[in-house]
KOLSE-438239 format. One record per residue (C-alpha): residue in three letters; x, y, z. Coordinates in steps of 0.2 Angstrom, whole numbers, always signed. Example, Ala and Ser with C-alpha at 12.3 -4.5 7.8 and 13.67 -1.06 7.14 Angstrom:
REM KOLSE-438239
<'ALA'; <+62; -22; +39>>;
<'SER'; <+68; -5; +36>>;
REM end
This chain:
REM KOLSE-438239
<'UNK'; <+792; +180; +230>>;
<'UNK'; <+772; +184; +232>>;
<'UNK'; <+771; +203; +228>>;
<'UNK'; <+765; +219; +225>>;
<'UNK'; <+769; +236; +222>>;
<'UNK'; <+763; +250; +236>>;
<'UNK'; <+758; +265; +246>>;
<'UNK'; <+764; +265; +263>>;
<'UNK'; <+755; +279; +274>>;
<'UNK'; <+769; +287; +285>>;
<'UNK'; <+771; +281; +304>>;
<'UNK'; <+756; +300; +306>>;
<'UNK'; <+744; +294; +297>>;
<'UNK'; <+746; +272; +303>>;
<'UNK'; <+743; +281; +320>>;
<'UNK'; <+725; +295; +314>>;
<'UNK'; <+719; +278; +309>>;
<'UNK'; <+726; +268; +327>>;
<'UNK'; <+714; +279; +336>>;
<'UNK'; <+701; +280; +322>>;
<'UNK'; <+701; +260; +321>>;
<'UNK'; <+701; +261; +341>>;
<'UNK'; <+682; +266; +340>>;
<'UNK'; <+677; +258; +329>>;
<'UNK'; <+685; +244; +336>>;
<'UNK'; <+670; +248; +354>>;
<'UNK'; <+655; +246; +343>>;
<'UNK'; <+642; +230; +342>>;
<'UNK'; <+650; +216; +335>>;
<'UNK'; <+668; +220; +329>>;
<'UNK'; <+673; +206; +340>>;
<'UNK'; <+667; +197; +324>>;
<'UNK'; <+679; +203; +312>>;
<'UNK'; <+696; +199; +311>>;
<'UNK'; <+705; +219; +311>>;
<'UNK'; <+720; +222; +299>>;
<'UNK'; <+737; +230; +310>>;
<'UNK'; <+749; +244; +309>>;
<'UNK'; <+757; +233; +299>>;
<'UNK'; <+750; +231; +288>>;
<'UNK'; <+740; +246; +281>>;
<'UNK'; <+744; +248; +261>>;
<'UNK'; <+739; +256; +249>>;
<'UNK'; <+740; +242; +236>>;
<'UNK'; <+745; +247; +219>>;
<'UNK'; <+746; +233; +209>>;
<'UNK'; <+743; +214; +217>>;
<'UNK'; <+755; +205; +208>>;
<'UNK'; <+754; +189; +217>>;
<'UNK'; <+770; +176; +216>>;
<'UNK'; <+788; +181; +205>>;
<'UNK'; <+797; +172; +198>>;
<'UNK'; <+815; +171; +208>>;
<'UNK'; <+821; +178; +190>>;
<'UNK'; <+809; +193; +187>>;
<'UNK'; <+813; +202; +202>>;
<'UNK'; <+827; +211; +198>>;
<'UNK'; <+822; +217; +181>>;
<'UNK'; <+802; +221; +189>>;
<'UNK'; <+814; +234; +203>>;
<'UNK'; <+824; +241; +187>>;
<'UNK'; <+804; +245; +177>>;
<'UNK'; <+795; +249; +197>>;
<'UNK'; <+811; +265; +197>>;
<'UNK'; <+810; +269; +182>>;
<'UNK'; <+791; +270; +185>>;
<'UNK'; <+793; +280; +201>>;
<'UNK'; <+804; +291; +195>>;
<'UNK'; <+794; +295; +180>>;
<'UNK'; <+780; +302; +193>>;
<'UNK'; <+780; +318; +204>>;
<'UNK'; <+775; +315; +221>>;
<'UNK'; <+762; +321; +224>>;
<'UNK'; <+749; +323; +242>>;
<'UNK'; <+735; +313; +248>>;
<'UNK'; <+725; +309; +266>>;
<'UNK'; <+717; +294; +272>>;
<'UNK'; <+699; +299; +269>>;
<'UNK'; <+680; +292; +276>>;
<'UNK'; <+675; +269; +272>>;
<'UNK'; <+667; +259; +262>>;
<'UNK'; <+665; +241; +259>>;
<'UNK'; <+668; +228; +247>>;
<'UNK'; <+652; +220; +250>>;
<'UNK'; <+650; +211; +267>>;
<'UNK'; <+668; +203; +268>>;
<'UNK'; <+681; +219; +268>>;
<'UNK'; <+680; +238; +276>>;
<'UNK'; <+688; +250; +268>>;
<'UNK'; <+700; +268; +272>>;
<'UNK'; <+701; +279; +255>>;
<'UNK'; <+712; +293; +253>>;
<'UNK'; <+708; +309; +244>>;
<'UNK'; <+722; +321; +240>>;
<'UNK'; <+731; +315; +223>>;
<'UNK'; <+718; +302; +219>>;
<'UNK'; <+724; +306; +201>>;
<'UNK'; <+745; +306; +203>>;
<'UNK'; <+741; +288; +211>>;
<'UNK'; <+730; +279; +200>>;
<'UNK'; <+742; +286; +187>>;
<'UNK'; <+756; +278; +201>>;
<'UNK'; <+748; +260; +198>>;
<'UNK'; <+742; +260; +178>>;
<'UNK'; <+763; +264; +181>>;
<'UNK'; <+767; +249; +191>>;
<'UNK'; <+756; +239; +181>>;
<'UNK'; <+763; +239; +169>>;
<'UNK'; <+782; +237; +175>>;
<'UNK'; <+775; +220; +182>>;
<'UNK'; <+767; +218; +162>>;
<'UNK'; <+786; +222; +154>>;
<'UNK'; <+795; +212; +168>>;
<'UNK'; <+786; +197; +163>>;
<'UNK'; <+773; +194; +180>>;
<'UNK'; <+756; +186; +172>>;
<'UNK'; <+745; +201; +181>>;
<'UNK'; <+725; +200; +182>>;
<'UNK'; <+715; +206; +169>>;
<'UNK'; <+718; +227; +174>>;
<'UNK'; <+704; +235; +181>>;
<'UNK'; <+700; +254; +186>>;
<'UNK'; <+713; +259; +200>>;
<'UNK'; <+700; +261; +218>>;
<'UNK'; <+713; +268; +230>>;
<'UNK'; <+709; +259; +245>>;
<'UNK'; <+717; +254; +266>>;
<'UNK'; <+708; +239; +269>>;
<'UNK'; <+705; +238; +289>>;
<'UNK'; <+694; +221; +293>>;
<'UNK'; <+688; +209; +286>>;
<'UNK'; <+671; +197; +290>>;
<'UNK'; <+673; +182; +295>>;
<'UNK'; <+661; +174; +286>>;
<'UNK'; <+647; +182; +274>>;
<'UNK'; <+635; +187; +285>>;
<'UNK'; <+643; +202; +294>>;
<'UNK'; <+634; +218; +293>>;
<'UNK'; <+649; +231; +289>>;
<'UNK'; <+636; +246; +286>>;
<'UNK'; <+637; +253; +305>>;
<'UNK'; <+659; +254; +302>>;
<'UNK'; <+656; +264; +285>>;
<'UNK'; <+643; +275; +294>>;
<'UNK'; <+659; +281; +309>>;
<'UNK'; <+669; +282; +298>>;
<'UNK'; <+654; +296; +287>>;
<'UNK'; <+665; +311; +297>>;
<'UNK'; <+684; +304; +295>>;
<'UNK'; <+698; +312; +285>>;
<'UNK'; <+715; +313; +288>>;
<'UNK'; <+729; +322; +290>>;
<'UNK'; <+734; +326; +274>>;
<'UNK'; <+756; +322; +267>>;
<'UNK'; <+768; +319; +254>>;
<'UNK'; <+768; +301; +241>>;
<'UNK'; <+785; +303; +239>>;
<'UNK'; <+791; +284; +238>>;
<'UNK'; <+782; +266; +227>>;
<'UNK'; <+788; +250; +237>>;
<'UNK'; <+788; +232; +232>>;
<'UNK'; <+782; +221; +247>>;
<'UNK'; <+783; +205; +250>>;
<'UNK'; <+766; +193; +258>>;
<'UNK'; <+775; +181; +270>>;
<'UNK'; <+757; +171; +272>>;
<'UNK'; <+757; +164; +289>>;
<'UNK'; <+763; +147; +292>>;
<'UNK'; <+760; +145; +310>>;
<'UNK'; <+742; +138; +308>>;
<'UNK'; <+734; +148; +323>>;
<'UNK'; <+716; +159; +318>>;
<'UNK'; <+721; +173; +315>>;
<'UNK'; <+739; +176; +312>>;
<'UNK'; <+742; +192; +298>>;
<'UNK'; <+755; +193; +285>>;
<'UNK'; <+770; +199; +288>>;
<'UNK'; <+771; +212; +275>>;
<'UNK'; <+792; +217; +268>>;
<'UNK'; <+797; +229; +260>>;
<'UNK'; <+812; +221; +247>>;
<'UNK'; <+811; +241; +236>>;
<'UNK'; <+808; +257; +235>>;
<'UNK'; <+812; +273; +223>>;
<'UNK'; <+808; +293; +227>>;
<'UNK'; <+791; +301; +218>>;
<'UNK'; <+804; +311; +205>>;
<'UNK'; <+797; +317; +191>>;
<'UNK'; <+791; +334; +187>>;
<'UNK'; <+770; +327; +183>>;
REM end
């Protein structure tokens, strides 16, 4: 199965983001973007890709230990950015160092469970809200519109293991479906 470890925003934060995204969709050329919806909003901590079923129990046990060693932390949705001309995202503020630590622990848990992980890179907290259909799209007006966006802070208290079910219908615009297959409370002392 196709898996990743993530922090999921709570419903109140997702509602704030939905209001902001609705405003962005009123900007010129917004219809040329593929917008993600509530179900796709998450902060990926460690993308694992296709994971053999026999590795999942050990992976879950290791992620549980990573969560148990990590303290909860404050987070809020914060401003926005882009990856070139490909993706528009919302950033985060608050306990970014703690989130990086949780990302490193999730990555290490996957590696120790035998999951073939990509080369490790420094974690950058982002939640993708839209992708361009072609490389010529200009995302700068959207990033500028997000410059003042500040969500309400919440306490991150859980690490989730999420399964990504890729579209299979062939219908244009169909989004992946996400399913939480495990979650663990953050319990550490810091």
